[in-house]
C-alpha positions in Angstrom: 0.0 0.0 0.0 1.1 3.6 -0.5 1.4 4.2 3.3 3.4 1.0 3.8 5.8 2.2 1.1 6.3 5.3 3.2 6.9 3.1 6.3 3.5 3.5 7.9 1.8 0.2 8.8 -1.9 0.4 9.5 -5.0 -1.9 9.2 -6.2 0.0 6.1 -3.2 -1.3 4.3 -4.8 -4.7 4.1 -7.8 -3.2 2.4 -5.5 -1.8 -0.3 -3.9 -5.3 -0.7 -7.4 -6.8 -1.0 -8.2 -4.3 -3.7 -5.0 -5.3 -5.6 -6.0 -9.0 -5.4 -9.6 -8.3 -6.4 -8.4 -6.2 -9.4 -6.1 -9.0 -10.6 -8.9 -11.6 -10.3 -11.4 -9.4 -12.2 -9.1 -8.2 -14.9 -6.6 -11.0 -15.2 -3.6 -8.7 -15.0 -1.3 -7.5 -12.3 -2.1 -4.0 -11.0 1.4 -3.1 -10.0 4.4 -4.2 -12.0 7.4 -2.5 -10.5 10.9 -3.9 -11.1 12.3 -1.9 -8.2 11.2 0.6 -5.5 11.8 3.6 -7.7 9.3 2.2 -10.2 6.8 1.5 -7.4 7.1 5.1 -6.2 6.5 6.3 -9.7 3.4 4.1 -10.1 2.0 5.4 -6.9 2.8 9.0 -8.0 0.9 8.5 -11.3 -2.0 6.7 -9.6 -5.3 7.3 -11.5 -8.1 5.3 -9.9 -10.6 6.1 -12.7 -8.3 4.6 -15.4 -7.8 1.6 -13.2 -11.4 0.8 -12.5 -12.3 1.2 -16.2 -10.3 -1.9 -16.9 -12.9 -3.9 -14.9 -15.3 -5.6 -17.2 -18.4 -3.7 -18.3 -21.5 -4.1 -16.2 -19.6 -4.5 -12.9 -20.5 -1.0 -11.6 -20.8 -2.2 -8.0 -17.4 -3.9 -8.1 -15.9 -0.7 -9.6 -17.2 1.3 -6.7 -15.8 -1.2 -4.2 -12.4 -1.1 -6.0 -12.4 2.7 -5.9 -12.7 2.5 -2.1 -10.2 -0.3 -1.7 -7.6 1.3 -3.9 -8.0 4.8 -2.6 -4.6 6.4 -2.0 -5.8 8.1 1.1 -6.0 5.4 3.7 -8.6 7.3 5.8 -11.1 7.0 3.0 -10.7 3.3 2.6 -12.5 2.6 5.9 -15.8 3.9 4.3 -15.8 0.6 2.4 -16.8 -1.2 5.6 -20.2 0.6 5.4 -20.6 -0.5 1.8 -19.7 -4.1 2.5 -22.3 -4.5 5.3 -24.9 -5.5 2.6 -22.8 -8.7 2.0 -22.9 -9.7 5.6 -26.1 -11.7 5.1 -26.5 -15.5 5.0 -26.4 -17.0 1.6 -29.4 -18.8 0.2 -28.0 -21.7 -1.7 -31.4 -23.1 -2.6 -31.3 -21.6 -6.0 -27.8 -22.7 -6.9 -27.7 -25.2 -9.6 -24.3 -26.6 -8.8 -25.9 -29.1 -6.3 -28.0 -30.9 -8.9 
């Protein structure tokens, strides 16, 4: 995370890491590709979240919104994602899943 790069370790750094993994699963490409620390600093310096989320497949507006929160450079804004994720804290109803046929 950007703050870890600056030597600041905090719980919100894990949310950034989760965003990186989610991005890579959705897009099929690595988000960050630095060969050294200077390149990583440069990638963080040129960070454009809108360009990043546009790489997520069309029709995934909710996922794009979540990625915007997870990959926010300002760690204090990442915690707002917790409020958004509350809707997913419901039991799953697997009765309609066809994988159990």
